[in-house]
Structures are given as C-alpha cells and as structure tokens.
C-alpha positions in Angstrom: 11.7 33.4 -17.6 11.6 31.1 -14.6 9.3 28.2 -15.1 10.0 26.3 -11.9 10.7 23.1 -13.9 13.9 21.1 -13.4 16.8 22.9 -15.1 15.1 26.3 -15.1 17.1 29.1 -13.5 17.5 32.9 -13.1 20.9 34.5 -13.5 22.1 37.8 -12.1 25.5 39.2 -13.1 27.8 42.0 -11.9 27.3 41.3 -8.1 31.0 42.2 -7.3 30.5 42.3 -3.5 29.6 38.6 -3.4 33.1 37.7 -4.4 34.6 39.8 -1.6 34.8 38.1 1.8 32.9 39.8 4.7 30.8 42.0 2.6 27.1 42.2 3.6 24.4 41.0 1.1 20.9 39.6 1.1 19.0 37.2 -1.1 15.3 36.9 -1.0 13.1 34.4 -2.7 9.9 32.5 -2.3 9.9 28.8 -3.0 7.3 26.0 -3.0 9.4 22.9 -3.3 7.8 19.7 -4.4 10.8 17.8 -2.9 13.3 19.1 -0.4 16.5 18.4 -2.3 19.0 20.2 -4.4 20.7 23.6 -4.6 18.4 26.7 -4.6 21.0 29.5 -4.9 24.6 29.1 -6.2 27.4 31.6 -6.6 29.7 30.8 -9.5 32.6 32.3 -11.3 35.0 31.0 -14.0 37.0 29.0 -11.4 34.6 28.0 -8.7 31.0 27.2 -7.7 29.6 27.6 -4.2 26.1 26.5 -3.2 25.0 29.2 -0.8 21.4 28.0 -0.2 20.4 24.4 -0.5 18.5 21.5 1.0 20.6 19.0 3.1 20.1 15.3 2.7 17.6 15.3 5.6 15.5 18.0 3.9 16.8 20.9 6.2 17.5 24.2 4.6 21.2 25.1 4.8 22.9 28.5 4.1 26.6 28.7 3.5 28.9 31.7 3.0 32.7 32.2 2.6 34.3 33.7 5.7 37.8 33.6 4.4 39.4 32.3 1.2 38.7 28.5 1.3 36.8 28.7 4.6 33.0 28.5 4.9 30.4 29.0 7.6 27.2 27.0 7.3 23.9 27.5 9.1 21.1 24.9 9.1 17.4 25.8 9.7 16.1 24.0 12.7 12.6 23.5 11.3 10.7 23.9 8.0 6.9 24.3 7.8 
C-alpha cells in the first residue's frame, strides 16, 4: 500500500517497453506534495537507475527520458499551481 510517507513507494514490474529507446509509454499519477523536492517516478534495473519525473532544485517539475543509450532529453514544466 502507498501511505504517502517518506520512503513509501509503489512498484510495477515487467514493463519491458520502458527499457527500449523510442517506445511510447505514459505514466499518470496525482500528487499533493508537501514540499517540492525529490524524485517522484524512477525507472530502475539491475545496472542503472533513471529518475524520469522529479522536482528540480527550484521546485519545477522535470520529466526525463532516454533518447538513445546514454543520452537523455529533459523537459521542465514552466509553472506549477
């Protein structure tokens, strides 16, 4: 269960398309952050860990995706309500 406290998490396994570059996918979640810091969604494997949705140091929301092996594209939200 997801409690929303520090250290709580949800895990989904078997999402093979996320490990293949240039495959479409979507992630949907509702959040109500008490602070705008930290990683919200992380893609991990035995050998690597990639934060794909996180808050930047200035509190902006940043999405990141692999475009090629070792190459990433980041998009920062211009405003948060």
